[in-house]
SEVEXKOL-891708 format. One record per residue (C-alpha): residue number from 1; x, y, z. Coordinates in nm, 2 decimals. Layout:
N
{NUM; {X; Y; Z}}
...
***
This chain:
535
{1; {-4.16; -10.94; 6.07}}
{2; {-4.01; -10.76; 5.80}}
{3; {-3.81; -10.91; 5.44}}
{4; {-3.45; -10.84; 5.42}}
{5; {-3.35; -10.47; 5.33}}
{6; {-3.68; -10.32; 5.51}}
{7; {-3.66; -10.15; 5.85}}
{8; {-3.85; -10.28; 6.16}}
{9; {-4.08; -10.03; 6.29}}
{10; {-3.94; -9.87; 6.64}}
{11; {-4.30; -9.76; 6.81}}
{12; {-4.23; -9.39; 6.96}}
{13; {-4.41; -9.44; 7.31}}
{14; {-4.44; -9.73; 7.55}}
{15; {-4.60; -9.85; 7.85}}
{16; {-4.47; -9.81; 8.21}}
{17; {-4.49; -10.16; 8.40}}
{18; {-4.72; -10.15; 8.70}}
{19; {-4.62; -10.07; 9.02}}
{20; {-4.94; -10.14; 9.26}}
{21; {-4.95; -10.20; 9.59}}
{22; {-5.27; -10.27; 9.81}}
{23; {-5.24; -10.38; 10.16}}
{24; {-5.52; -10.43; 10.47}}
{25; {-5.39; -10.35; 10.80}}
{26; {-5.54; -10.46; 11.15}}
{27; {-5.46; -10.45; 11.51}}
{28; {-5.60; -10.51; 11.90}}
{29; {-5.52; -10.37; 12.19}}
{30; {-5.55; -10.53; 12.51}}
{31; {-5.46; -10.29; 12.86}}
{32; {-5.52; -10.51; 13.25}}
{33; {-5.49; -10.22; 13.49}}
{34; {-5.22; -10.06; 13.27}}
{35; {-4.97; -10.32; 13.39}}
{36; {-4.99; -10.57; 13.16}}
{37; {-5.02; -10.49; 12.81}}
{38; {-5.08; -10.66; 12.45}}
{39; {-5.09; -10.59; 12.11}}
{40; {-5.18; -10.76; 11.80}}
{41; {-5.16; -10.69; 11.45}}
{42; {-5.19; -10.85; 11.10}}
{43; {-5.10; -10.70; 10.77}}
{44; {-5.16; -10.82; 10.45}}
{45; {-4.96; -10.66; 10.11}}
{46; {-5.03; -10.71; 9.75}}
{47; {-4.75; -10.64; 9.52}}
{48; {-4.82; -10.60; 9.13}}
{49; {-4.45; -10.63; 9.11}}
{50; {-4.49; -11.05; 9.16}}
{51; {-4.68; -11.31; 8.92}}
{52; {-5.05; -11.44; 9.02}}
{53; {-4.98; -11.69; 9.29}}
{54; {-4.68; -11.46; 9.41}}
{55; {-4.85; -11.13; 9.49}}
{56; {-4.96; -11.19; 9.84}}
{57; {-4.75; -11.15; 10.13}}
{58; {-4.91; -11.21; 10.50}}
{59; {-4.69; -11.02; 10.80}}
{60; {-4.85; -11.11; 11.17}}
{61; {-4.69; -10.96; 11.45}}
{62; {-4.72; -10.95; 11.84}}
{63; {-4.58; -10.74; 12.12}}
{64; {-4.65; -10.76; 12.50}}
{65; {-4.50; -10.55; 12.81}}
{66; {-4.55; -10.58; 13.15}}
{67; {-4.49; -10.30; 13.36}}
{68; {-4.29; -10.43; 13.68}}
{69; {-4.29; -10.16; 13.87}}
{70; {-4.73; -10.11; 13.93}}
{71; {-4.65; -10.52; 14.11}}
{72; {-4.74; -10.47; 14.44}}
{73; {-4.38; -10.60; 14.56}}
{74; {-4.23; -10.33; 14.40}}
{75; {-4.35; -10.05; 14.64}}
{76; {-4.00; -10.02; 14.82}}
{77; {-3.91; -9.87; 14.51}}
{78; {-4.11; -9.59; 14.48}}
{79; {-3.87; -9.31; 14.61}}
{80; {-3.67; -9.36; 14.33}}
{81; {-3.80; -9.56; 14.08}}
{82; {-4.07; -9.41; 13.89}}
{83; {-4.12; -9.68; 13.59}}
{84; {-4.01; -9.97; 13.49}}
{85; {-4.12; -10.14; 13.18}}
{86; {-4.03; -10.54; 13.02}}
{87; {-4.17; -10.59; 12.66}}
{88; {-4.11; -10.85; 12.39}}
{89; {-4.18; -10.83; 12.05}}
{90; {-4.20; -11.06; 11.73}}
{91; {-4.34; -10.96; 11.41}}
{92; {-4.26; -11.04; 11.01}}
{93; {-4.22; -10.77; 10.76}}
{94; {-4.21; -10.76; 10.37}}
{95; {-4.02; -10.60; 10.13}}
{96; {-4.10; -10.62; 9.72}}
{97; {-3.76; -10.37; 9.65}}
{98; {-3.72; -10.50; 9.29}}
{99; {-3.77; -10.26; 8.96}}
{100; {-4.09; -10.40; 8.82}}
{101; {-4.16; -10.62; 8.52}}
{102; {-3.86; -10.89; 8.62}}
{103; {-4.12; -11.21; 8.63}}
{104; {-4.15; -11.16; 8.28}}
{105; {-3.99; -11.11; 7.95}}
{106; {-4.00; -10.76; 7.86}}
{107; {-3.91; -10.65; 7.49}}
{108; {-3.78; -10.31; 7.39}}
{109; {-3.61; -10.14; 7.08}}
{110; {-3.27; -10.11; 7.02}}
{111; {-3.06; -10.04; 6.70}}
{112; {-2.75; -10.24; 6.50}}
{113; {-2.63; -10.29; 6.14}}
{114; {-2.50; -10.65; 6.24}}
{115; {-2.85; -10.82; 6.15}}
{116; {-2.89; -10.84; 5.77}}
{117; {-2.88; -10.43; 5.77}}
{118; {-3.18; -10.41; 5.94}}
{119; {-3.11; -10.09; 6.17}}
{120; {-3.39; -10.19; 6.41}}
{121; {-3.49; -10.50; 6.61}}
{122; {-3.67; -10.59; 6.96}}
{123; {-3.41; -10.71; 7.22}}
{124; {-3.49; -10.87; 7.57}}
{125; {-3.24; -10.65; 7.72}}
{126; {-2.99; -10.83; 7.95}}
{127; {-3.23; -10.91; 8.26}}
{128; {-3.33; -11.23; 8.25}}
{129; {-3.73; -11.33; 8.37}}
{130; {-3.80; -11.47; 8.70}}
{131; {-4.14; -11.58; 8.71}}
{132; {-4.12; -11.76; 9.05}}
{133; {-4.01; -11.43; 9.26}}
{134; {-4.21; -11.36; 9.57}}
{135; {-4.19; -11.14; 9.92}}
{136; {-3.84; -11.09; 10.09}}
{137; {-3.93; -11.15; 10.41}}
{138; {-3.79; -11.01; 10.70}}
{139; {-3.84; -11.19; 11.08}}
{140; {-3.78; -10.93; 11.39}}
{141; {-3.76; -11.05; 11.80}}
{142; {-3.69; -10.75; 12.01}}
{143; {-3.68; -10.76; 12.41}}
{144; {-3.64; -10.45; 12.58}}
{145; {-3.66; -10.24; 12.94}}
{146; {-3.76; -9.92; 12.97}}
{147; {-3.68; -9.70; 13.26}}
{148; {-3.75; -9.35; 13.43}}
{149; {-3.59; -9.29; 13.77}}
{150; {-3.56; -9.05; 13.99}}
{151; {-3.83; -8.81; 13.97}}
{152; {-3.82; -8.80; 13.56}}
{153; {-3.45; -8.73; 13.57}}
{154; {-3.31; -9.01; 13.47}}
{155; {-3.48; -9.23; 13.19}}
{156; {-3.41; -9.47; 12.93}}
{157; {-3.39; -9.81; 12.74}}
{158; {-3.19; -10.13; 12.70}}
{159; {-3.32; -10.32; 12.37}}
{160; {-3.20; -10.64; 12.23}}
{161; {-3.28; -10.74; 11.87}}
{162; {-3.23; -11.06; 11.65}}
{163; {-3.40; -11.03; 11.30}}
{164; {-3.36; -11.25; 11.05}}
{165; {-3.42; -11.20; 10.66}}
{166; {-3.48; -11.49; 10.42}}
{167; {-3.55; -11.49; 10.07}}
{168; {-3.34; -11.21; 9.98}}
{169; {-3.42; -11.03; 9.65}}
{170; {-3.11; -11.03; 9.49}}
{171; {-2.98; -10.98; 9.12}}
{172; {-2.75; -11.24; 9.06}}
{173; {-2.51; -11.27; 8.82}}
{174; {-2.63; -11.53; 8.53}}
{175; {-2.28; -11.51; 8.27}}
{176; {-2.32; -11.72; 7.99}}
{177; {-2.71; -11.74; 7.93}}
{178; {-2.70; -11.47; 7.73}}
{179; {-2.82; -11.22; 7.98}}
{180; {-2.61; -11.07; 8.31}}
{181; {-2.80; -11.10; 8.57}}
{182; {-3.13; -11.21; 8.73}}
{183; {-3.33; -11.12; 9.01}}
{184; {-3.38; -11.45; 9.22}}
{185; {-3.48; -11.49; 9.64}}
{186; {-3.18; -11.64; 9.77}}
{187; {-3.04; -11.71; 10.08}}
{188; {-3.09; -11.58; 10.46}}
{189; {-2.90; -11.27; 10.66}}
{190; {-2.89; -11.24; 11.01}}
{191; {-2.87; -10.95; 11.23}}
{192; {-2.81; -10.91; 11.59}}
{193; {-2.73; -10.62; 11.81}}
{194; {-2.82; -10.40; 12.11}}
{195; {-2.89; -10.02; 12.10}}
{196; {-2.89; -9.81; 12.47}}
{197; {-3.05; -9.47; 12.50}}
{198; {-2.99; -9.26; 12.82}}
{199; {-3.18; -8.91; 12.91}}
{200; {-3.05; -8.73; 13.19}}
{201; {-3.20; -8.38; 13.25}}
{202; {-2.93; -8.26; 13.56}}
{203; {-3.07; -7.91; 13.58}}
{204; {-3.43; -7.80; 13.59}}
{205; {-3.49; -7.49; 13.75}}
{206; {-3.72; -7.20; 13.68}}
{207; {-3.50; -7.01; 13.45}}
{208; {-3.23; -7.24; 13.37}}
{209; {-3.16; -7.58; 13.27}}
{210; {-2.92; -7.89; 13.16}}
{211; {-3.01; -8.18; 13.00}}
{212; {-2.79; -8.47; 12.79}}
{213; {-2.92; -8.74; 12.59}}
{214; {-2.75; -9.00; 12.41}}
{215; {-2.78; -9.33; 12.24}}
{216; {-2.54; -9.63; 12.11}}
{217; {-2.56; -9.94; 11.88}}
{218; {-2.39; -10.25; 11.83}}
{219; {-2.49; -10.48; 11.54}}
{220; {-2.36; -10.78; 11.39}}
{221; {-2.50; -10.87; 11.07}}
{222; {-2.41; -11.28; 10.93}}
{223; {-2.51; -11.45; 10.59}}
{224; {-2.64; -11.77; 10.70}}
{225; {-2.75; -11.90; 10.35}}
{226; {-2.70; -11.86; 10.00}}
{227; {-2.89; -12.13; 9.84}}
{228; {-2.65; -12.34; 9.86}}
{229; {-2.37; -12.15; 9.72}}
{230; {-2.07; -12.11; 9.94}}
{231; {-2.03; -11.76; 9.86}}
{232; {-2.13; -11.47; 9.56}}
{233; {-1.91; -11.18; 9.43}}
{234; {-2.04; -10.81; 9.39}}
{235; {-1.87; -10.55; 9.18}}
{236; {-1.94; -10.20; 9.28}}
{237; {-1.86; -10.09; 8.90}}
{238; {-1.75; -9.74; 8.95}}
{239; {-1.43; -9.83; 8.73}}
{240; {-1.65; -10.06; 8.47}}
{241; {-1.50; -10.35; 8.46}}
{242; {-1.12; -10.34; 8.55}}
{243; {-1.11; -10.38; 8.93}}
{244; {-1.38; -10.65; 8.95}}
{245; {-1.55; -10.79; 9.19}}
{246; {-1.42; -10.65; 9.48}}
{247; {-1.69; -10.73; 9.70}}
{248; {-1.73; -11.09; 9.81}}
{249; {-2.03; -11.21; 10.04}}
{250; {-1.97; -11.57; 10.22}}
{251; {-2.19; -11.77; 10.43}}
{252; {-2.11; -11.71; 10.77}}
{253; {-1.93; -11.37; 10.68}}
{254; {-2.06; -11.00; 10.71}}
{255; {-2.23; -10.79; 10.38}}
{256; {-1.96; -10.55; 10.34}}
{257; {-1.65; -10.71; 10.30}}
{258; {-1.36; -10.60; 10.08}}
{259; {-1.15; -10.82; 9.85}}
{260; {-0.79; -10.64; 9.69}}
{261; {-0.47; -10.66; 9.70}}
{262; {-0.19; -10.55; 9.99}}
{263; {-0.01; -10.22; 9.90}}
{264; {0.39; -10.29; 9.96}}
{265; {0.39; -9.90; 9.86}}
{266; {0.63; -9.85; 9.59}}
{267; {0.97; -10.04; 9.43}}
{268; {1.29; -9.85; 9.48}}
{269; {1.56; -9.86; 9.26}}
{270; {1.74; -10.14; 9.51}}
{271; {1.48; -10.41; 9.40}}
{272; {1.58; -10.43; 9.06}}
{273; {1.95; -10.61; 8.94}}
{274; {1.97; -10.39; 8.69}}
{275; {1.79; -10.24; 8.36}}
{276; {1.85; -10.45; 8.01}}
{277; {1.82; -10.18; 7.72}}
{278; {1.85; -10.46; 7.49}}
{279; {1.52; -10.58; 7.65}}
{280; {1.38; -10.25; 7.76}}
{281; {1.34; -10.41; 8.08}}
{282; {1.40; -10.42; 8.44}}
{283; {1.53; -10.72; 8.61}}
{284; {1.38; -10.80; 8.97}}
{285; {1.66; -10.93; 9.24}}
{286; {1.58; -11.23; 9.38}}
{287; {1.30; -11.27; 9.65}}
{288; {1.09; -10.94; 9.49}}
{289; {0.75; -10.98; 9.46}}
{290; {0.62; -10.94; 9.05}}
{291; {0.35; -10.74; 9.00}}
{292; {0.40; -10.70; 8.64}}
{293; {0.06; -10.89; 8.59}}
{294; {-0.12; -10.62; 8.76}}
{295; {0.02; -10.28; 8.70}}
{296; {0.15; -10.36; 8.36}}
{297; {0.51; -10.52; 8.21}}
{298; {0.61; -10.17; 8.07}}
{299; {0.53; -10.00; 8.36}}
{300; {0.75; -10.18; 8.58}}
{301; {1.03; -10.00; 8.69}}
{302; {1.17; -9.85; 8.94}}
{303; {0.89; -9.60; 9.12}}
{304; {0.59; -9.83; 9.04}}
{305; {0.32; -9.92; 9.30}}
{306; {0.41; -10.27; 9.45}}
{307; {0.15; -10.50; 9.54}}
{308; {0.27; -10.78; 9.80}}
{309; {0.26; -11.15; 9.75}}
{310; {-0.02; -11.33; 10.00}}
{311; {0.00; -11.71; 9.87}}
{312; {0.36; -11.73; 9.84}}
{313; {0.72; -11.62; 9.99}}
{314; {1.09; -11.64; 10.00}}
{315; {1.24; -11.88; 10.10}}
{316; {1.62; -11.77; 10.14}}
{317; {1.72; -12.16; 10.28}}
{318; {1.53; -12.30; 9.97}}
{319; {1.71; -12.03; 9.74}}
{320; {1.31; -12.02; 9.56}}
{321; {0.96; -11.95; 9.57}}
{322; {0.70; -12.12; 9.79}}
{323; {0.34; -12.10; 9.83}}
{324; {0.15; -11.99; 10.16}}
{325; {0.03; -12.30; 10.39}}
{326; {-0.30; -12.09; 10.32}}
{327; {-0.20; -11.99; 9.94}}
{328; {-0.20; -12.23; 9.62}}
{329; {-0.02; -12.61; 9.72}}
{330; {0.29; -12.61; 9.47}}
{331; {0.23; -12.72; 9.13}}
{332; {-0.18; -12.74; 9.17}}
{333; {-0.36; -12.73; 8.86}}
{334; {-0.01; -12.69; 8.70}}
{335; {0.07; -12.34; 8.89}}
{336; {0.45; -12.33; 9.00}}
{337; {0.57; -12.04; 9.27}}
{338; {0.76; -11.80; 9.08}}
{339; {0.65; -11.43; 9.25}}
{340; {0.43; -11.34; 9.01}}
{341; {0.15; -11.15; 9.22}}
{342; {-0.21; -11.24; 9.08}}
{343; {-0.53; -11.25; 9.07}}
{344; {-0.46; -11.57; 9.35}}
{345; {-0.28; -11.26; 9.60}}
{346; {-0.63; -11.11; 9.64}}
{347; {-0.74; -11.11; 10.01}}
{348; {-0.97; -10.94; 10.27}}
{349; {-0.87; -10.56; 10.33}}
{350; {-1.17; -10.41; 10.45}}
{351; {-1.50; -10.41; 10.63}}
{352; {-1.78; -10.12; 10.58}}
{353; {-1.95; -10.24; 10.88}}
{354; {-1.89; -10.06; 11.19}}
{355; {-1.83; -10.14; 11.51}}
{356; {-2.10; -9.88; 11.70}}
{357; {-2.26; -9.57; 11.59}}
{358; {-2.50; -9.33; 11.74}}
{359; {-2.50; -9.01; 11.81}}
{360; {-2.56; -8.81; 12.16}}
{361; {-2.75; -8.40; 12.23}}
{362; {-2.71; -8.12; 12.48}}
{363; {-2.94; -7.88; 12.54}}
{364; {-2.94; -7.59; 12.76}}
{365; {-3.14; -7.24; 12.84}}
{366; {-3.08; -7.00; 13.08}}
{367; {-3.27; -6.66; 13.12}}
{368; {-3.43; -6.66; 12.77}}
{369; {-3.13; -6.81; 12.60}}
{370; {-3.14; -7.17; 12.45}}
{371; {-2.87; -7.39; 12.31}}
{372; {-2.87; -7.76; 12.14}}
{373; {-2.60; -7.93; 12.06}}
{374; {-2.71; -8.29; 11.81}}
{375; {-2.37; -8.48; 11.74}}
{376; {-2.35; -8.83; 11.56}}
{377; {-2.05; -9.08; 11.52}}
{378; {-1.96; -9.39; 11.40}}
{379; {-1.66; -9.65; 11.50}}
{380; {-1.45; -9.89; 11.31}}
{381; {-1.64; -9.90; 11.01}}
{382; {-1.40; -9.88; 10.70}}
{383; {-1.45; -9.63; 10.37}}
{384; {-1.34; -9.73; 10.00}}
{385; {-1.20; -9.46; 9.87}}
{386; {-1.24; -9.53; 9.49}}
{387; {-1.17; -9.13; 9.40}}
{388; {-0.80; -9.17; 9.60}}
{389; {-0.73; -9.45; 9.35}}
{390; {-0.84; -9.32; 9.02}}
{391; {-0.66; -8.96; 9.07}}
{392; {-0.32; -9.12; 9.16}}
{393; {-0.33; -9.35; 8.79}}
{394; {-0.22; -9.20; 8.51}}
{395; {-0.15; -9.45; 8.25}}
{396; {-0.48; -9.52; 8.06}}
{397; {-0.51; -9.18; 8.01}}
{398; {-0.31; -8.83; 7.90}}
{399; {-0.32; -8.46; 8.14}}
{400; {-0.56; -8.68; 8.39}}
{401; {-0.61; -8.48; 8.70}}
{402; {-0.41; -8.56; 9.00}}
{403; {-0.47; -8.52; 9.39}}
{404; {-0.25; -8.37; 9.60}}
{405; {-0.07; -8.68; 9.74}}
{406; {0.09; -8.68; 9.34}}
{407; {0.20; -8.37; 9.30}}
{408; {0.55; -8.30; 9.20}}
{409; {0.79; -8.35; 9.44}}
{410; {0.58; -8.61; 9.61}}
{411; {0.57; -8.90; 9.34}}
{412; {0.87; -9.08; 9.21}}
{413; {1.01; -8.93; 8.89}}
{414; {1.17; -9.11; 8.61}}
{415; {1.25; -8.78; 8.39}}
{416; {1.56; -8.60; 8.47}}
{417; {1.61; -8.20; 8.38}}
{418; {1.62; -8.23; 8.04}}
{419; {1.34; -8.43; 8.01}}
{420; {1.56; -8.77; 7.98}}
{421; {1.40; -9.05; 8.06}}
{422; {1.64; -9.20; 8.35}}
{423; {1.75; -9.54; 8.38}}
{424; {2.03; -9.57; 8.59}}
{425; {2.00; -9.68; 8.91}}
{426; {2.20; -9.48; 9.11}}
{427; {2.10; -9.17; 8.98}}
{428; {1.74; -9.28; 9.01}}
{429; {1.77; -9.30; 9.37}}
{430; {1.91; -8.95; 9.38}}
{431; {1.66; -8.77; 9.20}}
{432; {1.41; -8.96; 9.43}}
{433; {1.52; -8.95; 9.76}}
{434; {1.29; -8.70; 9.91}}
{435; {0.96; -8.87; 9.72}}
{436; {0.71; -9.07; 9.91}}
{437; {0.50; -9.16; 9.62}}
{438; {0.49; -9.43; 9.35}}
{439; {0.46; -9.39; 8.98}}
{440; {0.10; -9.30; 8.88}}
{441; {0.13; -9.49; 8.56}}
{442; {0.00; -9.84; 8.54}}
{443; {-0.22; -10.00; 8.29}}
{444; {-0.58; -10.03; 8.48}}
{445; {-0.74; -9.91; 8.81}}
{446; {-0.61; -10.15; 9.12}}
{447; {-0.78; -10.17; 9.45}}
{448; {-0.52; -10.20; 9.71}}
{449; {-0.59; -10.16; 10.10}}
{450; {-0.44; -9.82; 10.08}}
{451; {-0.72; -9.74; 9.93}}
{452; {-0.95; -9.85; 10.24}}
{453; {-0.92; -9.60; 10.52}}
{454; {-1.11; -9.56; 10.86}}
{455; {-1.45; -9.45; 10.82}}
{456; {-1.52; -9.37; 11.22}}
{457; {-1.61; -8.99; 11.25}}
{458; {-1.74; -8.76; 11.49}}
{459; {-1.98; -8.47; 11.36}}
{460; {-2.15; -8.18; 11.51}}
{461; {-2.41; -8.25; 11.27}}
{462; {-2.69; -7.92; 11.40}}
{463; {-2.57; -7.61; 11.65}}
{464; {-2.88; -7.41; 11.75}}
{465; {-2.86; -7.09; 11.97}}
{466; {-3.16; -6.88; 12.03}}
{467; {-3.32; -6.66; 12.26}}
{468; {-3.72; -6.56; 12.39}}
{469; {-3.82; -6.25; 12.46}}
{470; {-3.92; -6.20; 12.81}}
{471; {-4.30; -6.18; 12.85}}
{472; {-4.35; -5.88; 12.98}}
{473; {-4.20; -5.73; 12.64}}
{474; {-4.41; -5.93; 12.41}}
{475; {-4.72; -5.85; 12.54}}
{476; {-4.66; -5.51; 12.44}}
{477; {-4.63; -5.58; 12.12}}
{478; {-4.97; -5.84; 12.15}}
{479; {-4.78; -6.14; 12.13}}
{480; {-4.78; -6.50; 12.32}}
{481; {-4.44; -6.60; 12.18}}
{482; {-4.14; -6.44; 12.03}}
{483; {-3.83; -6.62; 11.95}}
{484; {-3.51; -6.55; 11.76}}
{485; {-3.26; -6.85; 11.67}}
{486; {-2.93; -6.91; 11.42}}
{487; {-2.91; -7.25; 11.33}}
{488; {-2.59; -7.42; 11.16}}
{489; {-2.60; -7.78; 10.98}}
{490; {-2.25; -8.00; 10.94}}
{491; {-2.03; -7.74; 11.17}}
{492; {-1.76; -8.02; 11.14}}
{493; {-1.66; -8.35; 11.13}}
{494; {-1.37; -8.49; 11.32}}
{495; {-1.23; -8.81; 11.13}}
{496; {-0.90; -8.92; 11.01}}
{497; {-1.05; -9.01; 10.64}}
{498; {-0.86; -8.84; 10.40}}
{499; {-1.14; -8.79; 10.12}}
{500; {-1.45; -8.52; 10.16}}
{501; {-1.70; -8.72; 10.36}}
{502; {-1.67; -9.05; 10.57}}
{503; {-2.03; -9.09; 10.56}}
{504; {-2.05; -9.20; 10.24}}
{505; {-2.18; -9.48; 10.03}}
{506; {-2.20; -9.38; 9.69}}
{507; {-2.25; -9.76; 9.44}}
{508; {-2.64; -9.83; 9.54}}
{509; {-2.76; -10.02; 9.26}}
{510; {-2.69; -10.38; 9.48}}
{511; {-2.69; -10.35; 9.90}}
{512; {-2.43; -10.57; 9.84}}
{513; {-2.16; -10.32; 9.75}}
{514; {-2.17; -10.04; 10.05}}
{515; {-1.94; -9.80; 10.19}}
{516; {-1.80; -9.66; 9.81}}
{517; {-1.71; -9.33; 9.77}}
{518; {-1.68; -9.20; 9.43}}
{519; {-1.71; -8.85; 9.28}}
{520; {-1.97; -8.79; 9.58}}
{521; {-2.05; -8.43; 9.69}}
{522; {-1.93; -8.37; 10.05}}
{523; {-2.20; -8.19; 10.28}}
{524; {-2.29; -7.90; 10.26}}
{525; {-2.26; -7.62; 10.58}}
{526; {-2.58; -7.48; 10.61}}
{527; {-2.68; -7.16; 10.83}}
{528; {-2.96; -7.06; 10.92}}
{529; {-3.15; -6.76; 11.09}}
{530; {-3.53; -6.70; 11.20}}
{531; {-3.81; -6.65; 11.44}}
{532; {-4.08; -6.80; 11.60}}
{533; {-4.43; -6.56; 11.64}}
{534; {-4.70; -6.74; 11.83}}
{535; {-4.96; -6.46; 11.83}}
***
């Protein structure tokens, strides 16, 4: 401890926290006539990330299988059924995926001029320790049916699974404690789904052949428990704190739901009564929702982004704003319906979970030539296009780069040919008769459903064409095989997504904010020429 006016000594070195994992693993298998199969596995893991008493996790698993096609009463199917196996497995797996030293107080040096003039001090940082942390555990249950038919021409599997994860390791906000967050074992999630795989050899001749393979999966995830809480929030943080927590995890809902405002396009000149020069403000007509609280009062004019109210509506018979049945009741907590858009108008605007995903492949060969194409796809998921928000917003900074949506002639214009600000309704309407976008000026970045886009895609991931020289030429070169090939990766992607790539998730500090596209590099297209030599 130093006296006032003396500098605290800051160390010039530090020691990384331990990150050690020690495991034991054992397995026993039993096979009776290749008809009844049993496997049992036991694994135990010890992690230095947890405190004494919580370091070891025990994760047993077991699997049984029954080869139905080997039963005597299946003899009549042998002409077309080669193999049929039913299997079931049950097991557990552990996860210690947190940074080290989250169970104890960690001190580090920092500098400030606020504490008695001392330039250095010791600080505990922003993460509260939690000595009770333990392993996150996933329980898996699988039942599957594997089959091979028609002399191995057709094979595949159908698998149903049900996984639950408990004691999730979540970085939880603890505002008001002197810390920002704390890692906790919190809640329980569930994943249920089915996966289908098929392989078909359509042609298999000596000199030519053709085969297809593919898989598709359907998954539903649900939050079963949040430690007694009805919901928790998570922020992607790409815009600092401007947008706030745009992901909400609710019990009974899937992880990956996005919440924001409903975009209403833009305010047209006809939405306003007139411009009041004395007050330097535009007056909205009755029945038009007022988004000045969100976009900024000084930007509230014709051409501004319009945000819809989801909690109240204009009742023409009453000639007044009234709360919707799903919104706040009138006068609750002193709030009165007034047409002002606020944070209470935030609703679910997207879901990053796909309805289905998978891939398929085509393989062909003919007289030394070979061809392979591998596709991947996703259906039904949303992507949060943060770039679309940032590069259509210009109120905070001058000379911002804008994307083509905001090109001159597309966005609303308030300035005439002489460089004067126009406040006449008729003139503004004439100036913007052919424009389609709102003005980029607003007080902050705002998340609306306009920036939530379909992330469905079909991608040709890999395309390969090869040629293998005939044996009579290869033998002259004293080789056993010589093949030339050309491969292209990321050949094309069919999608309606307007960003660079729909297959993106850039905000990975927490698993609670998937599907955000912010300053992501697009996948590169690669071309590879090569040869395979066997001597």
